[in-house]
C-alpha positions in Angstrom: 157.2 41.7 185.5 158.3 41.3 181.8 155.2 43.0 180.5 155.9 46.0 182.8 159.4 46.3 181.5 158.3 46.0 177.9 155.6 48.7 178.4 158.2 51.0 180.0 160.6 50.4 177.1 158.0 51.0 174.5 156.8 54.2 176.3 160.4 55.4 176.6 160.9 54.7 172.8 157.8 56.7 172.0 158.8 59.6 174.2 162.3 59.5 172.8 161.1 59.7 169.2 158.7 62.5 170.1 161.3 64.5 171.9 163.8 63.9 169.0 161.2 65.1 166.5 160.3 68.1 168.7 163.9 69.0 169.2 164.6 68.8 165.5 161.5 70.9 164.7 162.7 73.6 167.2 166.2 73.4 165.7 164.7 73.9 162.3 162.8 77.0 163.4 165.8 78.6 165.0 168.3 77.6 162.3 170.1 80.4 160.5 172.6 78.7 158.2 171.4 76.7 155.1 173.8 73.9 156.0 172.2 73.6 159.4 168.7 73.5 158.0 169.8 70.9 155.4 171.4 68.7 158.2 168.3 69.0 160.4 166.0 68.1 157.6 168.1 65.1 156.7 168.1 63.8 160.3 164.4 64.5 160.5 163.8 62.4 157.4 165.9 59.6 158.8 164.0 59.6 162.1 160.6 59.4 160.2 161.9 56.6 158.0 163.1 54.6 161.0 159.7 55.1 162.7 157.9 53.8 159.5 160.3 50.9 159.2 159.6 49.9 162.9 155.9 50.0 162.2 156.3 48.0 159.0 158.4 45.3 160.8 155.9 45.0 163.6 153.1 44.5 161.0 155.2 41.9 159.2 155.8 40.0 162.5 152.1 40.0 163.3 151.3 38.7 159.8 153.9 35.9 160.2 152.5 35.0 163.6 149.0 34.7 162.2 150.3 32.6 159.3 152.1 30.2 161.7 149.0 29.8 163.9 146.8 29.2 160.8 149.1 26.7 159.3 149.6 24.8 162.6 145.9 24.7 163.1 145.3 23.4 159.6 147.9 20.7 160.1 146.3 19.6 163.3 142.9 19.4 161.7 144.2 17.4 158.7 146.1 15.0 160.9 143.0 14.5 163.1 140.9 13.8 160.0 143.6 11.4 158.7 143.7 9.5 162.0 139.9 9.4 162.1 139.9 7.9 158.6 142.5 5.3 159.6 140.5 4.4 162.6 137.3 4.0 160.5 139.3 1.6 158.3 139.9 4.0 155.4 143.6 3.5 155.7 144.8 4.8 152.3 142.9 8.1 152.4 144.0 8.7 156.0 147.7 8.0 155.2 147.5 10.3 152.2 146.2 13.1 154.3 148.9 12.6 157.0 151.5 12.3 154.2 150.3 15.7 152.8 150.8 17.3 156.2 154.3 15.9 156.6 155.2 16.9 153.0 154.1 20.4 153.7 156.0 20.5 157.0 159.2 19.3 155.4 158.8 21.8 152.5 158.5 24.6 155.1 161.5 23.3 157.0 163.6 23.3 153.9 162.5 26.8 153.0 163.6 28.2 156.5 166.8 26.1 156.6 168.4 28.1 153.8 
């Protein structure tokens, strides 16, 4: 249900952007006054910039999601190795690895807390 709504919204946004751009292009073709042409070009530039900003923000969110997944996976692997070292009676190296994970986690928490 949510996926259906999201796809409809994204389709509507795409068609809205296309119709806005097409309407501006038609308006530019039929414009007679220089002020009207200037205003249409300025609006056209703004619409294009907003579209590029939306694409850039989506890309940034994708990169951030991949970084979160990568970091969480790495933490899980290191904690598992640390626990395995502790179980195999190598307590100090195991505790050091687990401490490194917690230090990294707290460092990230402090960074996002600001």
